[in-house]
C-alpha positions, 0 to 999 in steps of 0.5 A, a space after each residue: 635417535 634409535 632409543 627415541 624411535 623405540 620409545 615412541 613405538 612403545 608409547 604408541 603400542 601402549 596407547 593402542 593397547 589402552 584404547 583396545 582395553 577401553 573399547 573392550 571394557 565399554 563393549 562388555 559394559 554395554 553388552 551386560 546391560 541388555 538382553 535384547 539379542 539384536 542389540 547385542 549383535 549390533 554392539 559386537 559388530 561395532 566393537 570389531 569395527 572400532 578395534 580392527 576397523 573391520 568392515 566385514 563380519 558375520 554372526 551366525 546362530 545354530 539351528 539344531 533342528 536343521 543342522 545349519 548355521 543361519 546369518 542373524 547379523 552382519 556388517 559390510 554385506 548386502 541385506 540378502 546375506 541376513 537369513 543365509 544358511 551354512 550347513 555344518 561342516 561346509 566351508 570355513 564357517 561350517 568346519 569351525 562349527 563341526 570341530 568347535 575350534 577356531 580357524 584362521 586362514 590367509 593368502 586366499 588370493 594365491 590359492 584362488 586360482 588353484 581353488 578355481 581349477 578344483 571347482 571346475 573339476 568338481 563341476 565336471 564331476 557333478 555333471 558326470 555323476 549327478 551330485 548336488 552342487 556345493 551350497 553358496 556360502 556368504 562372504 567376500 568373493 575376493 577375501 584374502 584372510 578369514 577368522 572364524 571362532 565358535 561361540 561356545 557355552 561350555 561344550 555346547 555350540 550356539 553359533 559362529 563369529 566370522 571376520 574376513 578382509 580383502 586387504 589383510 593377507 593374514 590376521 595376526 595371532 594378536 588379532 585372533 586373540 582379540 577376536 576370541 575375547 570379543 567372541 567369548 563376550 558375544 557367546 555368553 551374552 547371546 546365550 543369555 539373550 536366547 534364554 531370555 527370549 525363550 522365557 519371553 515366548 514361554 511367558 507369552 504362550 502362557 499368557 495366551 493360554 491363560 487368556 484362552 482358559 479365562 475366556 473358556 472359563 467365562 464361557 463355561 460360567 456363562 453357560 452354567 449360569 444359563 443352565 441354572 436359569 433354565 433349571 430355575 425356569 423349569 422348576 417354576 414351570 413344572 409345578 403341581 398346578 400344571 396338572 390342570 383340573 378340579 376333579 376329585 381324582 386330580 386333586 387327590 393325585 396332586 396331593 399325593 405327588 406333593 408327598 412323593 416330591 418331598 420324599 428323599 429318593 424312593 422309586 416312583 412308578 407312574 401308571 396310566 393310559 397314553 396321553 394322561 401326563 405321565 411325563 409331566 408328572 415325572 418332571 413335577 416330582 423332580 423339579 419340586 423336590 430337593 433334586 431340582 438343581 441336579 440333572 433330570 434325564 429321561 429315556 424311552 425304553 421302547 425307542 432304543 434296542 436292548 444293547 444300546 439301551 444298556 449302554 445309554 443307562 450304564 455307559 460303556 468302556 472303550 472297546 466294550 463292543 464294536 463302535 465303542 471307540 471311547 469311554 462313555 458315561 451313561 444316564 445314571 452317571 450323568 444324572 448323579 444327584 438328580 433323577 432318571 425317568 424311564 418311560 415305557 418301562 414295561 418294554 424293557 427286556 428281562 435281562 436288562 430288568 435284572 441289571 436295573 434291579 441290582 442298581 436299585 438295590 445296591 445303588 452301584 453298577 458297572 459300565 458295559 465292559 467295565 470291571 469296577 463298581 460305580 456308585 451314584 445318587 439317583 432317583 428312579 422314576 418309571 412310567 408305563 401304560 401297560 398292566 405290569 401285574 398282568 405282565 408279572 403273571 405272564 412272566 414278561 416282567 420281573 416280580 421283584 423289580 415290579 415291587 422295587 419300582 412300586 414303592 411310591 405308585 402314582 396312577 393317573 386317571 384317564 380323562 373320561 373318568 374326570 369329565 369336569 377337567 375337560 373345560 379348564 384344560 380346553 380353555 388352557 389350550 385355547 389360550 396357548 394356541 391363540 397366542 401361538 397362532 395369533 388368532 382372535 379366539 376367546 373361548 368355547 361356546 356351551 355346545 362345544 363344551 358339552 361335546 368335549 365333555 361327552 366325548 370319551 377321549 381315548 387319547 386322553 389329554 394329548 388328544 384333547 390338546 390336538 383337537 383344540 390346536 386344530 380347532 383354533 388354527 382353523 377357526 374363523 370366529 371369536 368362539 369355538 363351536 361344536 362345528 369346530 370339533 366335527 372331526 370328533 364326531 365324524 363330521 356330525 354337528 350338534 343340534 340346539 337340544 344338545 343331541 348330536 345328529 349322528 347316524 348309528 350303524 344298524 347290525 345288518 349294515 346299510 347302503 352308505 350312498 343312500 344314507 348320504 343322499 338322504 342326509 343331503 336331501 334333509 339338509 337341502 329341504 331344512 335350509 329350503 335349498 339354501 346351499 350355504 346353509 345346507 353345507 353348514 348343516 352337513 359340516 362340509 364346504 359348499 363345493 362338496 355339497 354341489 358335487 353331491 347334488 350333481 352326483 345324485 341328480 337332485 332338484 328342488 321339489 315343485 311345491 305347486 
């Protein structure tokens, strides 16, 4: 009978071990078929339940940055246990993490009264000494036994596996060994899952970066396309025919500019009075040359202080002067392959002239505060309204720089020397401002053209443009007349014979009020005191005429 009972116990033990091996084998197979962290944790917890009928278990992972263990999965605990943190070194879980060694404790109920007495003393001590409270640790309040096993990969701690029971007074050594086997499986699987998750996040971050960079490249490509389109339009816009006119002087200038544009990189010096179109000529040279697709950079030398002008042209290194917080490229670098237009070159200081001369001769320069020479391929186009030869004689401009700039000299004649260009220019501006202001002006009459062609135009094409803009803006008819340009003659109109009714100032001066009164009387008598006609003859509003009639106490003459 005893032998039969013993045999039965052996069969039961064998069957139990067989079941345990099968459970462990199945758990191992299931764990090794997934890299999903949550799925692995679920398999481990269910394995513990199937092996031991454990109803309370936790998996905690180490957060190295905080030095804490965070509950990531559990069975048998409230939902708020997930996310709870245990400081390394606190409680059974924290001590196991700190020592990296398994711990098994039992008969906790017998020790609970003693532990409560200790806690009371600690609470009293905290009230007296102001110490911080002991962190609350997740777990059963009436646990009798606990096992905590570190999850290790080599010597590296990745977490803790924790099991406890309110029924068992003490876990056996066999229980401990089985829990350790599951913990080892758990550690390896969790480690691989964490690595996989990190790679997934890196891949996602890389995908986001690639997507962002792709969008940036697309935007950059679109911007480059727009820049090319703009440059193409600029190339089409700045043509030799933009120098409007039919005079011999202008035809000669256009022909020479074509030769200049087709030259490779020789410096160009454009001279002429203000308003003659030096900026336009410079753009035509650039955009009709092989450099048209490269940058065109321009700067007015008189508009910037000398120290800033040097930085704008040559760039500067970080710390080169107060406010130079970072390296900056100058116009010569930015325009590499293209052209730099230096307007009002005559206003450049002699010190900066020397540096410009070195660049023109050697095609190299240093940034302000820099030690290394930089080489670029840039065509220099300079312009001035000053007499550089006279400035050279006066010592205000370097002679060597003058001749270095004047390789291809372009002189733009003033408008007064080519009056035959006034009419086509005026008509061009009429069309332009008619469209801009939505006016119905179609052309200029003969008297207006005679007035414009006889005017000396000290401001050249720019002044003509402004005069036509003002006339179109204020015009009331379809054709501009001489009256629309009365600002050019000080308010005088033009008579039918083409001669202006202006008043010449005698050498000895005159009585202005008497002259004004005589003009008002003449206009009233010529118009037979029709105030509207008289005001038109004088080129002034009717209210202004009424004021002068009252001012001079004028009345119609008695013809009787």
